[in-house]
C-alpha positions as CSV (number, residue, x, y, z in Angstrom):
1,M,118.7,-62.3,133.1
2,T,116.3,-59.4,133.6
3,R,112.7,-58.7,132.6
4,E,110.3,-55.7,132.8
5,P,108.1,-55.8,135.9
6,P,104.8,-57.6,135.2
7,T,101.4,-56.5,136.3
8,A,101.1,-57.5,140.0
9,E,99.6,-60.9,140.7
10,P,98.8,-62.6,144.0
11,R,101.9,-64.3,145.5
12,D,102.0,-68.0,144.9
13,E,104.2,-69.7,147.5
14,T,104.9,-72.8,145.4
15,R,105.8,-70.7,142.4
16,A,108.0,-68.5,144.5
17,L,109.9,-71.5,145.9
18,R,110.4,-73.0,142.4
19,A,111.8,-69.7,141.2
20,D,114.1,-69.5,144.2
21,I,115.4,-73.0,143.4
22,Y,116.0,-72.1,139.8
23,R,118.0,-69.1,140.9
24,L,120.0,-71.1,143.5
25,L,121.0,-73.6,140.9
26,A,122.0,-70.8,138.5
27,R,124.0,-69.1,141.2
28,L,126.0,-72.2,142.0
29,L,126.6,-73.0,138.4
30,R,127.7,-69.5,137.5
31,A,130.2,-68.9,140.4
32,P,131.6,-70.7,143.4
33,P,129.8,-70.3,146.7
34,D,131.2,-68.0,149.4
35,E,131.4,-69.1,153.0
36,A,128.1,-67.6,153.9
37,L,126.2,-69.5,151.2
38,L,128.1,-72.7,152.1
39,A,127.1,-72.3,155.7
40,W,123.4,-71.8,154.7
41,L,123.4,-74.8,152.4
42,A,124.8,-77.0,155.2
43,T,121.8,-76.2,157.4
44,L,119.2,-77.4,154.9
45,T,117.2,-80.3,156.2
46,P,114.7,-81.6,153.6
47,E,111.6,-83.5,154.6
48,G,110.7,-86.8,152.8
49,D,112.8,-89.6,151.3
50,G,112.3,-89.1,147.5
51,E,115.0,-88.5,145.0
52,L,114.8,-84.8,145.3
53,A,115.0,-84.8,149.1
54,R,118.0,-87.1,148.9
55,A,119.7,-84.8,146.4
56,W,119.1,-81.8,148.7
57,Q,120.6,-83.8,151.6
58,G,123.6,-84.7,149.6
59,L,124.3,-81.1,148.7
60,A,123.9,-80.0,152.3
61,Q,126.4,-82.7,153.5
62,A,128.9,-81.7,150.8
63,A,128.5,-78.1,151.7
64,A,129.3,-78.9,155.3
65,A,132.5,-80.7,154.3
66,D,134.0,-78.2,151.9
67,A,135.6,-74.8,152.1
68,A,134.9,-71.9,149.8
69,D,138.5,-71.5,148.5
70,A,138.7,-75.2,147.5
71,L,135.4,-74.9,145.7
72,A,136.6,-71.8,143.9
73,R,139.4,-73.9,142.4
74,A,137.0,-76.8,141.7
75,H,134.5,-74.5,140.0
76,F,137.1,-73.2,137.6
77,R,138.4,-76.7,136.8
78,H,134.9,-78.2,136.3
79,L,132.9,-75.4,134.7
80,V,135.3,-72.8,133.3
81,G,138.8,-74.1,132.5
82,V,141.8,-72.4,130.8
83,I,140.2,-73.4,127.4
84,E,137.2,-75.3,128.7
85,G,136.3,-77.1,131.9
86,D,135.3,-80.7,132.5
87,V,131.8,-79.6,131.6
88,T,130.9,-77.0,129.0
89,P,127.5,-75.8,130.2
90,Y,126.1,-74.3,127.0
91,A,123.1,-75.4,125.0
92,S,124.9,-74.9,121.7
93,W,127.7,-77.3,122.8
94,Y,125.3,-80.1,123.8
95,R,122.7,-79.6,121.1
96,N,124.9,-78.5,118.1
97,G,128.4,-79.6,119.0
98,A,129.9,-76.1,118.9
99,L,129.7,-72.9,120.9
100,M,127.6,-69.9,119.7
101,D,125.5,-72.1,117.4
102,E,121.9,-72.6,116.4
103,A,120.6,-73.2,119.9
104,L,121.8,-69.8,121.0
105,V,120.2,-68.1,118.0
106,A,116.9,-69.7,118.7
107,L,117.1,-68.9,122.4
108,R,117.9,-65.2,121.7
109,R,114.9,-65.0,119.5
110,D,112.7,-66.4,122.2
111,L,114.1,-64.2,124.9
112,R,113.5,-61.1,122.8
113,R,109.9,-62.2,122.3
114,L,109.5,-62.7,126.0
115,G,111.1,-59.4,126.9
116,I,114.0,-61.0,128.8
117,A,117.5,-59.4,128.4
118,R,120.9,-60.5,129.5
119,A,122.1,-58.8,132.7
120,E,124.6,-56.0,131.9
121,H,127.3,-57.5,134.2
122,S,127.1,-61.0,132.5
123,R,129.8,-62.0,130.1
124,D,128.4,-65.4,129.3
125,P,126.2,-66.1,126.2
126,E,122.5,-66.5,127.0
127,D,122.7,-70.3,126.4
128,H,124.8,-70.9,129.5
129,L,122.8,-73.3,131.7
130,A,122.8,-70.7,134.6
131,A,121.3,-68.1,132.3
132,E,118.5,-70.4,131.1
133,L,117.7,-71.3,134.7
134,E,117.5,-67.6,135.5
135,A,115.1,-67.1,132.6
136,M,113.0,-69.9,133.9
137,A,112.9,-68.3,137.3
138,L,111.6,-65.1,135.7
139,L,108.9,-66.9,133.8
140,V,107.8,-68.9,136.8
141,E,107.3,-65.6,138.6
142,T,105.9,-63.4,135.9
143,A,104.7,-65.4,132.9
144,P,103.5,-68.9,134.0
145,R,101.8,-69.5,130.7
146,E,105.2,-69.3,129.0
147,E,107.2,-71.5,131.3
148,A,106.3,-74.9,129.9
149,G,107.0,-74.0,126.3
150,F,110.3,-72.4,127.2
151,Y,111.3,-75.4,129.2
152,R,110.5,-77.8,126.4
153,R,112.3,-75.7,123.8
154,H,115.4,-74.7,125.6
155,L,116.1,-76.9,128.7
156,A,114.6,-80.3,128.1
157,P,116.8,-81.1,125.1
158,W,120.1,-80.8,126.9
159,A,120.0,-79.8,130.6
160,A,119.8,-83.3,132.0
161,P,122.9,-84.7,130.1
162,C,124.8,-81.6,131.1
163,L,124.0,-82.1,134.7
164,A,124.7,-85.8,134.5
165,D,128.2,-84.9,133.3
166,L,128.5,-82.5,136.3
167,A,127.4,-85.3,138.6
168,A,130.3,-87.4,137.4
169,V,133.1,-84.9,138.4
170,D,135.4,-85.7,141.3
171,T,134.5,-82.9,143.6
172,P,131.6,-84.1,145.9
173,F,130.0,-80.6,146.1
174,Y,129.7,-80.2,142.3
175,A,128.7,-83.8,141.8
176,R,125.9,-83.4,144.3
177,L,124.9,-80.1,142.6
178,G,124.6,-82.0,139.3
179,E,122.4,-84.6,141.0
180,L,120.2,-82.0,142.6
181,G,119.8,-80.2,139.3
182,R,118.8,-83.4,137.5
183,A,116.3,-84.3,140.3
184,F,114.8,-80.9,140.3
185,L,114.4,-80.6,136.6
186,A,113.0,-84.1,136.4
187,E,110.3,-83.0,138.8
188,E,109.8,-79.8,136.8
189,A,109.4,-81.8,133.6
190,R,106.6,-83.8,135.3
191,R,105.0,-80.7,136.7
192,L,105.0,-78.8,133.4
193,A,103.8,-81.8,131.4
194,T,100.7,-82.3,133.7
195,T,98.9,-80.0,136.0
196,G,101.7,-78.9,138.3
197,S,100.2,-80.8,141.2
198,E,103.5,-82.1,142.7
199,A,104.3,-80.6,146.1
200,P,107.8,-79.0,146.4
201,V,110.3,-80.3,148.9
202,R,110.0,-78.5,152.2
203,F,112.7,-77.8,154.6
204,V,112.8,-78.0,158.4
205,T,114.4,-74.9,160.0
206,P,117.1,-76.0,162.4
207,P,116.4,-75.2,166.0
208,V,118.3,-72.3,167.5
209,P,120.8,-73.6,170.1
């Protein structure tokens, strides 16, 4: 997803971190991780003992235990498939029971209003979960007054059940990704419903040997 550059605003570190997490989740849903990304994920050490911190730790442990080639096969099996994968990560599928349905039409209308366009290289419809997460990242960074409404209209009705289905697959890395997505979006729902006062999970940088 792309958007015209906004008028410059002061950098907000919490907002920047939230956007980064939306983009990371989107990246892992859209394509399997390469070895470099897996190695980076394995170094993450979240502080705290809440559900979100535990989800980050679970993903880090799974990343340390898996290889990129195995996850490429697992990604295809779980999220793509010859006809469809174990999980069909499209809003229309979860909300309307069929692909390319009413949820996609409503989303495209909203994206046009917001000035967000599908990336030229993308072949997926805009209601793929990764694309909606990318749109949220853009709004968090450039249009914070729009993010809560977009979340309520386009992610809240279906993202949690989709990620719960992903959390049930038999590949630990993708199951942990589903758990992390659910935990992060649950925190986002609380943040967007109130004043956004929740502090994001922070990470400890591993010491250099």
